[in-house]
C-alpha positions in Angstrom: -54.7 -80.2 168.7 -50.9 -80.0 168.5 -49.2 -77.2 166.6 -52.4 -75.3 165.8 -52.6 -72.9 168.7 -49.8 -70.6 167.9 -48.9 -68.0 170.5 -51.5 -69.4 173.0 -49.0 -69.1 175.9 -48.1 -65.4 175.2 -46.5 -64.1 172.1 -43.1 -65.2 171.1 -41.0 -63.4 168.6 -38.0 -64.8 166.9 -35.3 -62.8 165.1 -33.4 -63.8 162.0 -30.5 -61.6 163.3 -29.8 -61.9 167.0 -27.7 -58.7 166.8 -30.9 -56.8 165.9 -32.6 -58.5 168.8 -29.9 -57.3 171.1 -30.2 -53.8 169.8 -34.0 -53.7 170.3 -34.3 -55.4 173.7 -30.7 -55.2 174.9 -28.4 -58.1 175.7 -29.0 -59.6 179.1 -27.3 -62.8 180.3 -30.6 -63.9 181.9 -32.0 -64.0 178.3 -29.6 -66.9 177.4 -32.5 -69.4 177.3 -34.5 -67.2 175.0 -31.5 -66.7 172.7 -30.9 -70.5 172.6 -34.5 -71.0 171.6 -34.2 -68.3 168.9 -31.0 -70.1 167.5 -32.9 -73.4 167.4 -35.8 -71.8 165.6 -33.5 -70.2 163.0 -31.8 -73.5 162.4 -35.1 -75.3 161.9 -36.3 -72.6 159.4 -32.9 -72.8 157.6 -33.4 -76.6 157.3 -36.8 -76.1 155.7 -39.1 -77.0 158.6 -42.5 -75.4 158.8 -42.4 -74.5 162.5 -45.1 -73.6 165.0 -45.4 -73.3 168.7 -47.6 -76.1 170.0 -49.8 -76.8 172.9 -50.9 -80.1 174.4 -53.5 -79.8 177.1 -52.0 -77.0 179.2 -48.4 -77.7 178.2 -46.3 -75.8 175.7 -44.3 -77.6 173.1 -41.6 -75.2 172.0 -41.6 -76.3 168.4 -43.8 -78.6 166.3 -41.9 -78.9 163.0 -43.1 -80.4 159.8 -41.3 -81.2 156.6 -42.2 -83.7 153.8 -45.2 -84.9 155.8 -43.0 -85.8 158.8 -43.1 -84.2 162.3 -40.4 -83.4 164.7 -41.2 -82.1 168.3 -38.5 -80.0 169.9 -38.1 -78.6 173.4 -35.2 -76.2 174.2 -33.6 -75.9 177.7 -30.3 -74.5 178.7 -29.7 -77.3 181.2 -31.4 -80.2 182.8 -29.9 -79.9 186.2 -33.0 -80.2 188.4 -36.0 -82.6 188.5 -38.5 -79.8 187.8 -36.9 -78.8 184.5 -36.5 -82.4 183.5 -40.1 -83.2 184.3 -41.3 -80.1 182.4 -39.2 -80.5 179.2 -39.5 -84.3 178.8 -42.9 -84.5 180.4 -44.5 -82.2 177.8 -43.2 -84.5 175.0 -44.2 -87.7 176.8 -47.8 -86.6 176.6 -47.7 -86.8 172.8 -48.6 -90.4 171.9 -47.4 -90.7 168.3 -44.2 -92.1 166.9 -42.6 -89.0 165.5 -39.2 -88.0 166.9 -39.1 -85.9 170.0 -35.9 -84.2 171.2 -34.8 -81.8 173.9 -32.0 -79.5 172.8 -29.7 -78.3 175.5 -26.5 -76.4 176.0 -25.2 -79.4 178.0 -23.0 -81.9 176.1 -24.8 -85.1 176.9 -23.7 -88.5 175.6 -26.1 -90.9 177.3 -29.2 -92.9 176.7 -32.7 -91.5 175.9 -35.2 -90.5 178.5 -38.1 -92.8 177.8 -37.3 -92.7 174.1 -36.8 -88.9 174.0 -33.3 -87.8 173.0 -31.4 -85.0 174.7 -29.3 -83.3 172.0 -26.4 -81.0 172.5 -26.9 -77.8 170.6 -23.8 -78.3 168.4 -24.9 -81.9 167.6 -28.3 -80.5 166.7 -26.8 -78.4 164.0 -25.3 -81.4 162.2 -28.0 -84.0 163.0 -31.2 -82.0 162.3 
């Protein structure tokens, strides 16, 4: 079942204010991916999406978002510079066999085609498009 097994991969916490997050856990450059994921989560909530962490088989889906009876699947990755990351981020979404939009949000400004119908979205474009 997609989107129902919240926190099945270990607990994830998201902060409304990343400054408070940095005070609590400290700012570490190696946490950049977690911070990007938190920013995406905050934006989805701001836009009115009901957001859960999903699971499909043994794969985590970063966000399963619903609004007005529509779904949006979102993966977040800093970059897609190696095959392992590409296979993981897009592969998790390729397993879902429905026609709802599936995107991978990255810090890389990408202006190309889709990956088997899944769009890679630059974080700044994500803010205006979703």
